[in-house]
C-alpha positions in Angstrom: -26.3 8.8 -11.9 -24.5 10.7 -14.5 -23.0 8.9 -17.5 -19.7 8.9 -19.3 -20.3 10.8 -22.5 -24.0 10.0 -22.9 -23.3 6.5 -24.0 -26.3 4.7 -22.2 -27.4 1.5 -23.9 -29.9 -1.3 -23.1 -28.6 -4.1 -20.9 -27.0 -7.1 -22.6 -29.4 -9.9 -21.6 -26.8 -12.4 -22.7 -24.3 -11.3 -20.1 -22.4 -13.9 -18.1 -24.2 -13.2 -14.8 -27.9 -12.0 -14.3 -28.7 -9.0 -12.1 -30.9 -9.7 -9.2 -30.4 -6.4 -7.5 -31.9 -3.9 -10.1 -33.8 -1.0 -8.8 -37.6 -1.3 -9.3 -40.0 1.2 -10.5 -43.0 2.4 -8.6 -45.4 0.1 -10.4 -43.4 -3.0 -9.4 -41.7 -3.7 -12.7 -37.9 -3.9 -12.8 -36.3 -0.8 -14.2 -34.3 -1.3 -17.4 -30.6 -2.0 -16.9 -28.6 1.0 -18.0 -25.0 0.5 -18.9 -22.5 3.4 -19.1 -19.5 3.1 -21.4 -15.9 3.8 -20.4 -13.7 6.1 -22.3 -13.3 5.2 -26.1 -9.5 5.1 -25.8 -9.6 2.3 -23.0 -9.0 -0.6 -25.4 -6.0 1.2 -27.0 -4.5 2.0 -23.6 -4.9 -1.7 -22.5 -3.2 -2.9 -25.7 -0.1 -0.7 -25.1 1.8 -3.8 -23.7 1.7 -5.4 -27.1 2.9 -2.2 -28.9 5.7 -1.8 -26.4 6.7 -5.3 -26.9 6.9 -4.7 -30.7 8.9 -1.5 -30.1 11.3 -3.4 -27.8 11.8 -6.2 -30.4 12.4 -3.5 -33.1 14.9 -1.7 -30.8 16.7 -5.0 -30.0 17.2 -5.6 -33.7 18.4 -2.1 -34.3 20.8 -2.6 -31.4 22.2 -5.7 -33.0 22.6 -3.9 -36.4 24.4 -1.0 -34.7 26.7 -3.3 -32.7 27.7 -5.1 -35.8 28.2 -1.9 -37.7 30.4 -0.5 -35.0 32.5 -3.7 -34.7 33.0 -3.6 -38.5 34.1 0.0 -38.4 36.5 -0.7 -35.5 38.1 -3.4 -37.6 38.4 -1.1 -40.6 35.7 -2.9 -42.6 32.8 -1.2 -44.3 29.3 -1.5 -43.0 27.3 -4.1 -44.9 24.3 -2.3 -46.4 23.5 -5.0 -48.9 20.0 -5.5 -47.4 19.2 -1.8 -47.8 20.4 -1.9 -51.4 18.2 -4.9 -52.1 15.1 -3.1 -50.7 15.9 -0.1 -53.0 15.9 -2.4 -56.0 12.4 -3.9 -55.0 10.1 -1.1 -54.3 7.0 -3.4 -54.2 8.4 -5.1 -51.2 8.5 -1.7 -49.4 5.0 -1.0 -50.5 3.8 -4.4 -49.3 5.3 -3.9 -45.8 3.8 -0.4 -45.5 0.4 -1.8 -46.7 0.6 -4.6 -44.2 1.3 -2.2 -41.3 -1.6 0.0 -42.4 -3.7 -3.1 -42.6 -2.7 -4.2 -39.1 -3.5 -0.7 -37.8 -6.9 -0.7 -39.4 -7.8 -4.2 -37.9 -6.4 -3.1 -34.6 -8.7 0.0 -34.6 -11.7 -2.1 -35.7 -11.2 -4.6 -32.9 -10.6 -1.7 -30.4 -13.9 -0.2 -31.4 -15.8 -3.5 -31.1 -14.1 -4.1 -27.7 -15.1 -0.6 -26.5 -18.7 -1.2 -27.6 -19.1 -4.2 -25.2 -17.1 -2.5 -22.3 -19.3 -0.9 -19.6 -20.3 -0.5 -16.1 -23.6 -0.4 -14.2 -24.5 0.6 -10.7 -27.6 -0.2 -8.7 -28.6 -0.1 -5.1 -26.7 -3.4 -4.3 -23.5 -3.5 -6.4 -21.4 -2.2 -9.2 -21.0 -4.4 -12.3 -18.2 -4.2 -14.9 -18.3 -6.2 -18.2 -15.8 -6.5 -20.9 -14.5 -9.0 -23.5 -15.1 -9.3 -27.2 -14.5 -13.2 -27.6 -14.5 -14.2 -24.0 -17.2 -12.4 -22.0 -16.5 -11.4 -18.5 -18.8 -9.7 -15.9 -17.4 -8.7 -12.6 -19.6 -7.7 -9.6 -18.7 -5.8 -6.5 -21.3 -5.7 -3.6 -21.4 -2.3 -2.1 -21.4 -3.6 1.5 -18.1 -5.5 0.7 -16.2 -2.6 -0.8 -13.2 -1.7 1.4 -11.7 1.1 -0.7 -12.2 3.2 -3.8 -8.8 4.5 -5.0 -8.2 6.9 -7.9 -5.1 6.2 -9.9 -3.5 7.9 -13.0 -0.7 6.3 -14.9 1.5 8.5 -17.0 -0.3 8.3 -20.4 -3.9 8.3 -19.0 -2.8 11.3 -16.9 -1.6 13.1 -20.0 -4.9 12.3 -21.7 -7.0 13.5 -18.7 -8.2 10.0 -17.8 -8.2 8.0 -14.5 -8.9 4.6 -13.2 -11.0 3.5 -10.2 -9.8 0.6 -8.2 -12.4 -1.1 -5.9 -10.8 -3.1 -3.1 -13.4 -5.8 -2.3 -13.4 -8.0 0.8 -13.1 -11.7 -0.2 -9.6 -12.1 -1.5 -7.0 -10.3 -3.8 -8.7 -11.6 -7.0 -12.0 -10.2 -6.0 -11.0 -6.5 -6.8 -12.4 -4.6 -9.7 -10.6 -2.0 -11.8 -12.8 0.3 -13.7 -10.7 2.0 -16.4 -10.7 4.3 -18.0 -12.9 7.3 -17.4 -12.3 11.0 -17.7 -10.7 12.4 -14.6 -13.7 14.6 -13.8 -16.1 11.7 -14.3 -14.0 9.4 -12.1 -13.8 11.9 -9.3 -17.7 12.5 -9.4 -18.4 8.7 -9.6 -16.0 8.0 -6.7 -17.7 10.5 -4.5 -21.2 9.1 -5.4 -20.1 5.6 -4.7 -18.5 6.5 -1.5 -21.7 7.9 -0.4 -23.6 4.9 -1.5 -21.2 2.5 0.2 -21.4 4.4 3.5 -25.1 4.5 3.4 -25.3 0.8 2.6 -23.0 -0.1 5.5 -24.7 2.2 7.9 -28.0 0.5 7.1 -26.6 -2.9 7.6 -25.2 -1.8 10.9 -28.5 -0.7 12.3 -30.0 -4.1 11.7 -27.1 -6.2 13.0 -25.8 -4.4 16.1 -27.6 -6.4 18.7 -27.0 -9.9 17.1 -23.3 -9.2 16.5 -22.7 -8.0 20.0 -24.0 -11.3 21.4 -21.7 -13.3 19.1 -18.7 -11.2 20.1 -19.4 -11.9 23.8 -19.6 -15.6 23.1 -16.4 -15.7 21.1 -14.5 -13.7 23.8 -15.6 -16.0 26.6 -14.5 -19.2 24.7 -11.1 -18.1 23.4 -8.2 -20.3 24.3 -5.8 -18.6 26.7 -2.8 -19.7 24.6 -3.8 -18.1 21.4 -4.8 -14.5 20.9 -8.3 -14.4 19.5 -8.7 -12.9 16.0 -11.7 -10.6 15.5 -15.1 -12.2 15.5 -15.6 -10.8 12.0 -12.8 -10.7 9.5 -11.4 -7.2 9.6 -11.0 -7.2 5.9 -14.8 -7.5 5.6 -15.2 -3.9 6.7 -17.0 -4.4 10.0 -15.9 -4.9 13.6 -17.2 -7.3 16.1 -19.8 -4.8 17.3 -21.3 -4.1 13.9 -19.3 -0.8 13.6 -18.8 0.5 10.2 -15.1 0.2 9.5 -15.6 1.1 6.0 -13.5 1.9 3.1 -10.0 3.1 2.5 -11.2 5.5 -0.1 -13.2 7.3 2.6 -13.9 4.7 5.3 -16.8 5.3 7.7 -15.8 5.3 11.3 -18.5 4.3 13.8 -18.9 7.6 15.7 -21.6 6.0 17.8 -18.8 4.4 19.8 -17.1 6.8 22.2 -13.2 7.2 22.2 -11.6 3.9 23.5 -8.3 3.8 25.3 -6.9 1.4 22.8 -8.0 3.4 19.8 -5.2 4.9 17.8 -4.7 8.7 18.3 -5.7 9.4 14.7 -9.1 7.6 15.2 -9.7 9.5 18.5 -9.0 12.7 16.7 -11.2 11.8 13.8 -14.1 11.1 16.2 -13.6 14.4 17.9 -13.4 16.6 14.8 -15.7 14.8 12.5 -15.8 16.4 9.1 -13.4 19.3 8.9 -15.1 22.4 7.5 -13.3 25.3 5.8 -11.5 27.4 8.4 -11.5 24.5 11.0 -7.6 24.1 10.6 -6.9 25.9 13.8 -9.3 23.6 15.7 -7.7 20.5 14.0 -4.2 21.8 14.8 -5.1 22.4 18.5 -6.6 18.9 18.8 -3.8 17.1 17.1 -1.1 18.8 19.3 -3.1 18.0 22.4 -3.3 14.2 21.6 0.3 14.1 20.4 1.8 15.9 23.4 3.3 12.6 24.7 5.3 12.3 21.4 6.6 16.0 21.9 5.8 16.9 18.3 3.5 19.5 16.9 1.7 19.6 13.7 1.1 22.6 11.4 -2.3 22.2 9.6 -2.8 24.5 6.7 -6.2 25.7 5.4 -6.4 22.6 3.2 -5.9 20.2 6.0 -2.3 19.2 5.1 -0.3 18.0 8.0 2.8 16.6 6.0 4.2 17.4 2.5 7.4 15.6 1.4 9.3 17.6 -1.1 10.3 16.0 -4.4 14.0 16.6 -4.0 14.0 14.7 -0.6 12.4 11.6 -2.3 14.8 11.8 -5.2 17.9 12.1 -2.9 16.6 9.3 -0.5 16.0 7.0 -3.6 19.7 7.5 -4.8 20.8 6.6 -1.3 19.1 3.2 -1.3 21.1 0.1 -1.6 19.5 -1.3 -4.7 20.1 2.0 -6.6 23.7 2.2 -5.5 24.6 -1.4 -6.3 23.0 -1.0 -9.8 25.1 2.1 -10.4 28.2 0.5 -9.1 27.9 -2.5 -11.2 27.4 -0.2 -14.3 30.5 1.8 -13.4 32.5 -1.3 -12.9 31.5 -2.8 -16.3 32.4 0.6 -18.0 35.8 0.7 -16.2 36.5 -2.8 -17.2 35.6 -2.2 -20.8 37.8 0.9 -21.0 40.6 -1.1 -19.6 40.2 -3.6 -22.3 40.2 -0.9 -24.9 43.4 0.5 -23.6 45.2 -2.9 -23.8 43.8 -3.3 -27.4 41.1 -5.9 -27.0 38.5 -4.0 -29.0 36.6 -7.1 -29.8 35.5 -7.4 -26.1 35.1 -3.6 -25.7 32.0 -3.2 -27.8 29.9 -6.1 -26.3 30.7 -4.9 -22.8 29.5 -1.4 -23.5 26.4 -2.7 -25.0 25.9 -4.9 -21.9 25.8 -1.8 -19.8 22.4 -0.8 -21.3 20.4 -3.5 -19.2 22.2 -2.4 -16.1 21.2 1.2 -16.7 17.6 0.2 -17.2 17.8 -1.9 -13.9 19.2 1.2 -12.0 16.5 3.5 -13.5 13.7 1.0 -12.7 14.8 0.9 -9.0 15.0 4.7 -8.9 11.6 5.2 -10.8 9.8 2.9 -8.3 10.7 5.2 -5.5 9.6 8.3 -7.6 6.0 7.0 -7.2 6.2 8.5 -3.7 7.2 12.0 -4.9 4.7 14.8 -4.0 3.6 12.8 -1.0 1.0 14.8 0.9 -0.9 13.8 3.9 -4.1 15.3 5.0 -6.2 14.5 8.1 -9.6 13.4 6.6 -13.0 12.7 8.3 -12.2 9.0 8.7 -8.4 8.6 8.2 -5.3 9.9 6.5 -5.9 11.2 3.0 -2.7 10.6 0.9 -1.9 11.9 -2.5 1.4 10.9 -4.2 3.0 10.4 -7.6 5.3 12.2 -10.1 4.7 10.3 -13.3 1.6 8.4 -12.1 -0.6 9.7 -9.4 -2.7 8.0 -6.8 -5.2 9.2 -4.2 -6.4 7.1 -1.3 -7.3 7.3 2.3 -5.6 5.1 4.9 -8.3 4.0 7.4 -6.5 4.3 10.8 -9.0 2.1 12.5 -7.9 -0.9 10.4 -4.0 -0.6 10.9 -2.7 -3.8 12.5 1.0 -2.9 12.9 3.4 0.1 12.2 7.2 0.1 11.6 9.9 2.7 11.4 12.8 1.9 9.0 16.2 3.8 8.5 18.6 2.5 5.7 22.3 3.0 6.5 22.8 6.0 4.2 19.9 7.9 5.6 21.4 8.2 9.0 23.4 11.4 8.2 20.3 13.2 7.1 18.2 11.6 10.1 15.5 10.4 7.7 13.0 7.6 8.5 10.4 5.7 6.6 7.0 4.6 8.1 5.1 1.6 6.9 2.0 -0.4 8.1 0.1 -3.6 7.9 -3.6 -3.2 7.3 -6.7 -5.5 7.4 -7.5 -5.4 3.8 -8.0 -7.7 0.7 -5.9 -5.3 -1.4 -3.4 -6.8 -4.0 0.2 -7.3 -3.3 1.2 -4.2 -5.4 -0.6 -1.8 -3.0 1.6 0.7 -1.2 1.7 0.3 2.6 3.6 3.6 3.2 2.6 6.2 5.8 5.7 8.3 5.2 8.2 7.6 2.3 11.0 9.7 3.9 10.9 12.3 6.6 12.8 13.7 9.6 12.3 12.4 13.1 9.5 14.9 14.0 7.5 13.8 10.9 8.1 10.1 11.8 7.0 10.6 15.3 3.9 12.5 14.0 2.8 9.6 11.7 3.6 6.9 14.3 1.6 8.8 17.0 -1.4 9.1 14.7 -1.3 5.5 13.7 -1.0 4.0 17.2 -2.8 4.2 20.5 -1.2 5.8 23.5 1.6 3.6 24.8 0.3 3.7 28.4 3.7 4.1 30.1 4.7 4.9 33.6 4.4 8.7 34.5 8.1 9.3 34.3 8.5 8.0 30.7 6.9 9.7 27.7 5.9 8.2 24.4 8.8 10.2 22.6 11.4 8.8 25.0 10.3 5.3 24.4 10.2 5.7 20.6 13.5 7.4 20.5 15.1 4.7 22.6 13.7 2.1 20.3 15.1 4.0 17.3 18.6 4.8 18.6 18.9 2.4 21.6 21.7 3.5 23.9 22.6 6.4 21.6 19.4 8.2 22.3 20.0 11.7 23.6 16.7 11.9 25.4 17.2 12.8 29.1 15.1 9.9 30.3 16.5 7.4 27.8 18.1 5.3 30.6 14.7 4.9 32.3 13.1 3.9 28.9 15.9 1.4 28.2 14.9 -0.5 31.4 11.7 -1.5 29.6 13.5 -3.4 26.9 14.5 -7.1 27.1 17.6 -7.9 25.1 18.8 -11.2 23.7 21.0 -13.4 25.9 24.8 -13.7 25.2 24.3 -17.3 23.8 22.4 -15.8 20.8 25.6 -13.9 19.6 26.6 -17.2 17.8 23.5 -16.8 15.6 23.3 -13.0 15.5 26.8 -11.8 15.9 26.1 -8.3 14.6 22.6 -7.5 16.0 22.3 -9.4 19.3 23.1 -6.4 21.3 20.6 -4.1 19.6 17.6 -6.6 19.2 15.2 -6.2 22.1 11.5 -5.9 22.8 9.5 -3.8 25.2 5.9 -4.4 26.4 3.7 -1.3 27.4 0.1 -1.2 28.4 -1.1 -1.1 24.9 2.0 -1.9 22.6 4.6 -4.5 21.8 7.7 -2.6 20.6 10.5 -4.6 18.7 13.9 -3.0 18.1 16.0 -4.7 15.3 18.7 -4.0 12.8 22.3 -2.6 13.0 23.1 -1.4 9.5 19.4 -0.8 8.7 17.6 0.3 11.8 14.0 -0.9 12.2 11.4 -0.6 14.9 8.0 -2.5 14.8 4.9 -1.6 16.9 2.1 -4.0 17.3 -1.0 -2.9 19.4 -2.2 -5.6 21.7 -5.8 -5.4 20.4 -4.6 -6.1 16.8 -2.7 -9.3 17.4 -4.3 -12.2 15.5 -2.4 -15.1 17.0 1.0 -16.3 18.2 3.3 -19.2 17.6 6.5 -20.6 19.3 9.4 -21.8 17.2 12.6 -23.6 18.1 14.9 -25.2 15.4 17.8 -27.6 16.0 20.5 -25.0 16.4 18.3 -22.8 18.6 17.6 -25.9 20.8 21.2 -26.6 21.2 21.8 -23.0 22.4 18.7 -23.0 24.6 16.9 -20.3 22.5 13.4 -19.8 21.2 11.5 -17.4 19.0 7.9 -16.3 19.3 6.1 -15.0 16.2 3.3 -12.4 16.7 1.0 -12.8 13.8 -0.4 -9.8 12.0 -2.1 -9.3 8.6 -0.2 -9.5 5.4 2.2 -6.6 4.8 5.8 -5.5 5.2 5.8 -6.1 9.0 6.5 -9.6 10.3 6.8 -9.0 14.1 8.9 -11.6 16.0 10.5 -11.8 19.4 13.7 -13.4 18.2 16.2 -15.8 19.9 15.2 -15.4 23.5 16.2 -17.9 26.2 13.7 -20.8 26.3 12.3 -19.7 29.6 12.0 -16.1 28.6 10.4 -17.0 25.3 7.8 -19.3 26.9 7.0 -16.7 29.6 6.6 -14.1 27.0 4.3 -16.4 24.9 2.0 -17.2 27.9 1.9 -13.7 29.3 1.4 -11.9 26.0 -1.3 -14.4 24.9 -3.4 -13.6 27.9 -2.5 -9.8 27.7 -3.7 -9.5 24.1 -6.8 -11.6 24.7 -7.8 -9.4 27.6 -7.0 -6.2 25.7 -9.3 -7.3 22.8 -12.0 -8.4 25.1 -11.9 -5.0 27.0 -11.8 -3.1 23.7 -15.0 -5.0 22.4 -16.7 -4.7 25.7 -16.4 -0.9 25.7 -18.0 -0.7 22.2 -20.7 -3.1 23.2 -21.5 -1.2 26.5 -21.8 2.0 24.6 -24.2 0.5 22.1 -26.3 -1.2 24.7 -26.6 2.1 26.6 -28.4 3.6 23.5 -30.9 0.8 23.0 
C-alpha cells in the first residue's frame, strides 16, 4: 500500500500491543512491520487548542485594559500608561520576554517533531493500527471485519493546508473508534478507497463461511422470542452483519448483500441499490427511471444528473433556515435587548453601567454566532445515490463525506420549526444501527421543500403497504399537516390515525388534538407537535423492543404510554397518553406484529440463501 511521503520505518517492537495478524512471506517468516507516518504538521494542529486558549487569555486581558481605558476617558480621566512607561525604561525585561517566547516556540517545535516521529499507522490483512504518544504510548487497533464506516473529514485549517482526517467507526462502542489524522487529502482519499475494498473483501469472505450456521441460529431465536417483546436482531446491527450473515457493511461505502433478492420490507433505497448495482457513467437515465418507478406512491420524481446527484441544497437556503431557528433568534433578541437597555442607561446619564453592559454583549454575540455556525456545517449539502447507500457531502468551513447505509436505518423523522412554515421547509433525520460517536450527524436533509422531504423519506423507508385507495404521499401529507392537508384523499388517510382521548387534554392542552399514530402494513407513523411539527416513522422490522409506562397522574386520568425502542439517535418514538385499554391493546398487537414482520423478513433471506446451496 502506498505510503505518506515515503516515510516508512521499521516497527517499534516496544509498542503497547503486539501484532498477531502480520502478512507472512512465501518462505513462512513474518514480513517486517512497516509503519507509515502521518503529515508532519499533525502535532501542531492537534496543539492548536492550547494556542487558542493562550490567545483567548490574552484577548481577555486586552479587553479588561480597553474597558478600563474607556471608563477612564468617559469620566474625563487620562488613561493610565504607567506600566508601558516602566517597560520602556527597562528594555532588558522586553528582551527577556521576547527571548522566553522564542524559547517556548523552539521547545514546542522540538516536542512536535519528536511526537511526529512516533506517530504512525500500519495496515495488514486483519486490521489497521494507529500509534501515538511521546511520554504515554498508545496503540489503537481496528479489525477490518468490525469497521462500520470510514468517513473523510476536513476542518477549516486542515482544509486550507490540503489535509484530511479519516474516521473509522468500529463496532464495539463509541470509544472504539479510531481517528487517523492528518494525511494529505489525496493520500486520505486513496487510502480510504483501498481500505473500503479491503473491508468489503474481508466481510464477504466471512459471510461465505458463516451463512449456514447463522441462518440456523436466527431460526432458533425467532421461534423462541417472547410474544410481548419485539425481538432484536440475532446479531447486533452495529456489528455490521445481519442475522443471515449478510454483509451490511460500512457507512463509508457499506456492502449490501445482493445475494438476497428484494424483500417487501426493504427500504425503497435498498431495493433501488440492488437493482442498479454500481452506477456506471451515463447510467443516470436508468437510475432516474428506476427511482421514479419505486417512488411513484409518494408522487415525487427525482432528477438525477450525470454525477448521480439527486438533491443539492443551496447555501442561501441553509443560511436563511439557520437564522429562522429558535436558538439563533433568541440569542439575537437577548443581544438586542442588552444593547437597548445599555443605550437607555446612557441616555439617563448612568455611564458607569453603560460600558460593562456593552462589553457583556460580546459573549452573547459569540453564542449567537456559534448557534449559526453549527448549522453552516450542512451548507453545500449534496446527496448522491451510491452503490450501497446515499453518499452525502456537506460543509462550508469544514467538509465531510460519508455514505448513509439505508439498510441500517432504524427510524426516520420529519421536523418543521414554526418559522419554516411560510417557506414550506422540512428537515429529515434518522436513527441508525451504528457505534458512531454522539457528535455524528444524523441528517438526511438539513432543509428542503416538501418534494425533497418526500423523496428522502421514500428512499429511507419501505413501502407503507396501504389500502389501494390511499397513496403513500397522502398518508405522509396527512401526518405532516393533519386536517389541513390539501390532498384529495386526506379524509380517507385521516381515518387511519388514532388520536388521544379528551382526558389527555389536561396533560397536553396544546397538542392533544394533533398527536396521533397510524399503523400500516410495514410502518408505525407518529404525528406530534403543534408549534414545531414532527412526524416519526418506525418500520416494523426495525423495532428493538417495547415498554408500557403509566405514572401517578396518568393513572388517575386512565392513560398510558407505550415506548417503541429504537437505536440511539434523535428519534425516540412513543405512543403517548392513550387510554389504558387502547395503550395495552396497541402494546400487545404491535409486539406480535413486529415479531412476525422480523421473522418473515429473516425467513425471506434465509430461503434465498438455502436455495443457492
